[in-house]
Steps between C-alpha positions, in 0.01 A plus 500: 500500500455718806130562554394829654285417802257787442421389144441149635281644775280692254452197274429277800251745651301598192468156343356344815127440480495555123386240248668576169787736428733605222876557513589755233855441377543185705860439384663219695215510755732579790207584728291183463548396863322816617189464281194369681250463216492349155700734279550511127835631378538694176830600343624588153799269537415141414828388661350591839232236441209718614145366496424743217752649257389845395586867471435716803443838341289413198252222572452254784286212374269475798131562549415822685429503874644155573777551760452621857868578565802586289871547563757674283849465644769685300306474176302819442814711467622279215196553280509744210148629568431468875168685487371256242632208706312630803183545294531133402550403865205717601273322254586146612467576873165493676359815657659531843791271411842578646816563299845488661765689302875515559744672265869588508539859614762758403750363756534174307832471318450147366190571289471753216123550534412682822202701626466759772233430760295800388490367142384156617226661709392730218482241222290274724267786586432613143416146391225465761671346802480642852760447770413289804853482646437794734213309667762288675734740678778246559510393133480862389797603716705198390430585135614859557809386686612243247437736210755732660749238617475224239469475122123445488183706473178342628128536437193304606184609323150381423291518185261792524146476367545794264783524252679832532669490162270618223730458202440178307785272396522199271537188714736348245745770390452737794454808281216751526191384312428659164174490302556142379444292812252258653450285810580134560272245670610623842405858414857631466595739220760443230602623156345299217847442353620339825430129526342406833493149638194380691540565875573200718213419736596284793248290685438568868646156569827605335768233516837588353595135446200430280460844342864528399634146453871470423444309175 
């Protein structure tokens, strides 16, 4: 697989100095060599052998405010409810945490699910994230250039302190909450009819070999 240098650069740069991250839609983990912190991979496909098998748009079984960096490489644009997926990501990231997003843009002919740059920027904004890419002029210009000349759209954002999206969604089914809902132990809302598993709480001394043994 040919690896785009700018995607590798963003992962390399924004995982340095971080302690614990999450790779949303890890797939075959083609970017592992560029990660510089402990990272937990989640994917819906068990065949990918992620650390955690789970849906991306309905419910991610993690405790809130646990990760200080996240990456989503060509995964958000394949979800059925991207705003709900981003709300899930928002909840599990710490305040001030960085999220690196890359999606296939409208120039891509090999993938059926594509986003325009303006849609990527907008959906991140309405779910409470603020862009930090423009704070580094070189990265900002490269992102603009490769959005025009390649098949990718790029965003680097951080979790804002105040959520900008006021509408409440069920963390399990992703639909707007009705009158029959309550909160789980982590304080997240869900329909009573939707079964919610207890969030996974990882120790600060997280060790993937002991937390997720092969047998």
